[in-house]
N, C-alpha and C positions, 0 to 999 in steps of 0.2 A: 427469638434471636438472643444470643448471649452477649452480655456486656462484660468483656474480659480485658484486663490491662495489668501492667506490672509497674509498681512504683520503684524507682531506683535512686540511690543516693551514694555517692562516692566520697571518700576521705582521701586527701593527698598528703604526701610526705613533706612537701615544701610548696613554695609559691608557683611552681611550674605545674600547669594542669595535667601534664603527661606523667605525673608521679603518683598514680593511685596506690594506696596502701591498704585500703579496705573498701568493700562495697556491700550494701544491703539491698535486698530486693524483696518485695512483697507482692504476691499475685492476688488479684481481686477478680472475682467473677460474680456477676449479678449482685454487686454491693457487699459481698462477703469475702473476707480473707480466706484463701484456700491453701496457700503455701507461703513459706518464708525461706530465704536463703541469705547467709552472711558468710563472707570469707575475708581473711586477711590476704594481702597481695604483696609479692615482692615487686616494688616499682622497677621500671626499666633501668638497666645498669647505670646509664649516664645520669639518672635522676634519683638515685637511691638515698641521697643524704636527707636527713630529717631536720627540718627547721624547728627550733624550739617554739616558735609561734604556733605552728600547726600542731605540734605535740601537746601544747597547752589546751588547744581546742578539743582534740579527740582522744588524747591520752595514749596514742599508739607510738611506740618507739622502734628504732631499727632492730633491736633484739627480738621484738615481737614477730617480725616478719621473716626472720632468718630461714625458717623451714616452711614458709607459706608458699602457695603455688605461684608460679611465674605469671607475668601478664598474659602470655599466650594461653596457658592453662586456664586462667581465670576468665579470659574472654570466652573461651569455649564453654565453660560452665554457665556464664551469663547468657550466652546465646541459646544453650540447651534449656535453661530455666525459662527464658522469655518465650520460647517456642513460637516466634512470629507475632506475639501479642504486642500491642502498642505500649511503649514506655511512657511513664508520666514522671516528671521530675519538677521539683520546685526550684526554678532557675535552671532550666534545661540547657541553657547556653553553657553553664559550667559543667554539668554532669555529662552531657554529650560531648563537650569539648575535652573532658578527661579521657573519654573513650577514644576519641579521634586522635588526640595528641599522644596517648600511650601507644596506639597502633603505629603512628608515624615514628615515634622514638624506637620502636622495636623493628621497624621495617615491615610491619604486617599491613595487609589491606584493611581498610576500615569498612565494616559491614554497613549496609544501608538499612536503617531502622526507621520505623514510624514512631513518632513521639509527640507528646503534648507538654506544654509548660504550664504548671499550675500558677506560677507567678504572673505570667501574661494573662491567663484566664481571670485571675483574681483582680488584676488591675483593670481589665475591661468590664468587669461586672461591678 
């Protein structure tokens, strides 16, 4: 039986979780990294402003995402990459919240995803 999952990490343009400006994904199968994906993202139009605090953390500026894929395009790429595998995030409440809130901001349905939170797992162990 295969142990396959995808680590996911979003960066946001500002304090609103629905303002993704980048995502990184790493696929792991049987304990080995098999694929990586990273993309800049144009945040949903209503939340496209970049807060200097966030920019200091990740270094991404508004000019960096001018030609980046839209949220809808990025979501499609994310779903294709994950291919039904479980997502793992450190503080999944944030990362899955980014996904949910960006979908809401764009009026897209939010996909149902299986996920685990490494923060919760680490606190329990």
